[in-house]
C-alpha angles and dihedrals in degrees: 000000000000125000096263091051091050091051092048092048091050095048099038117013118209109283131161093229095051123078140155092290084085088068094042090057089061089070088085087073085077086086089062096043091046090059089047089054094053094036106032120193131213141190118003093001091056090050090051091050093051094047091046093051093048091050091047093053092050092047092044096055094039091051090058089068099028121130114249093251093055098037092085091061091055091049091049092048092052089051090053090052088051090053093049095048095040088068087062104031129025090210088068087088084089089075090066088055091056090049091052092047091057089061087083090068094065113117097236128046093228091053090049092056091043091052092048091049090050092053092048091048090049090053091051094047093045092048092049095045094047094036094235118187123252088253086070107039102034095060091038094054096039096048093041091052093045098047093037093056091042093053092046090054093046091048091053090052091049092049091049092049091048091050089048092051092048093047092048091053090049092046092049089053091050091047091051091049091049091048092050090050090050092051090046091053093045093048092046093052094041101043094037091062099035097046091048090055092045090051093050093047092047090051090048091052089051093051090048089054090049091051092049096238121169118291091233092064091045091049090049091055092046089047090052090052090050093050092046092050091050091048091048091050090053091049091050090052090050091049094056096035092094095051112127090006114126115256129188091236091052094047092049088053091052092043092053093053092045096048092047089055089053093046092246122137113230116209113187128184110178120174118218099254123162109235137178116254091249093050094048092046093052093046090048091053090048089054090049093052094044094050090047089054092048093051094046102039114013122091096215142128096202138036127190127207119188131174120184142148122240115185105306095343133090115211125197114187129186115185135174138174096251129096123235106225099180123070092197113101117229123214092271092056091046091051091052091049091050092051095051090045089056087058091052092254139115138237120224125191127204114190102178139095084357136349115273129171119199124192112192123185139157115268115261110186116218 
């Protein structure tokens, strides 16, 4: 491990949620260094600037992985560095912006806003007490507010995506367990009956041999056992054929877990309609994609899923309380449209007053 790698590992240990954007954000320090270039410092002031920068870098990288209960200490420390360096360089107001940006890492949304407000209030009080010029406090407040609110929003999206990923993993596990139980029940019922019949017929064939009955009757019994075993094998294949294939029941189970994690109420009304395996699989995948979009993008407290048959048409509807502002279809929407098109159907989108997706296709009875 070379020196740069050791420094990076010390400052910012390997973590899945941390990437090189942490370094890109440091480009805003150019405001501070720009002021240093035009207003250079020497002697004790230069020493203070160097110490302050070193402390800031350590605090900055450590704050990225800090626990919520210790994050406030890092934010306060960065504000103190901002105060110390602001007495030397006006561009040091950027350190308050970094402190405000870290408010997005608070565990709860309310605490994030409270922390951001505290940093803004600190900037105002410090500027008034020290009689800082507007060139100092106006950019500091504006940029702190902007980046603070942006990071809070991004943090909420990240938390929601993490909760969605965890709930999907849990739901997949539950769906696999349910599918294994189904196969276990099917195989128990199927093999229990078939193997009992095979046993009885085999015993009968043995007794017929012992009694010296005609070979034609014995062959007939053995033939019956052979046919029954072949039929049973085919039934076993049919029983496990649907394993790992998406089903509407399985996707609703996953959707329920995922929406609960995102504090969204799922209301499902699915009619009992006989479908082919292909049709059900495609509709199940459409439900999966639609619910994922709702959780990630929709500002809603409820989502409705209905599946019903009207005349010769099958209608799947997913509705939420949000409003779709963009008319451009993302990859998820395109995938859903492709799936329904494969079934000979069509996707319709209603954007007002709320978002509603309708998937209409001709009925294909399974």
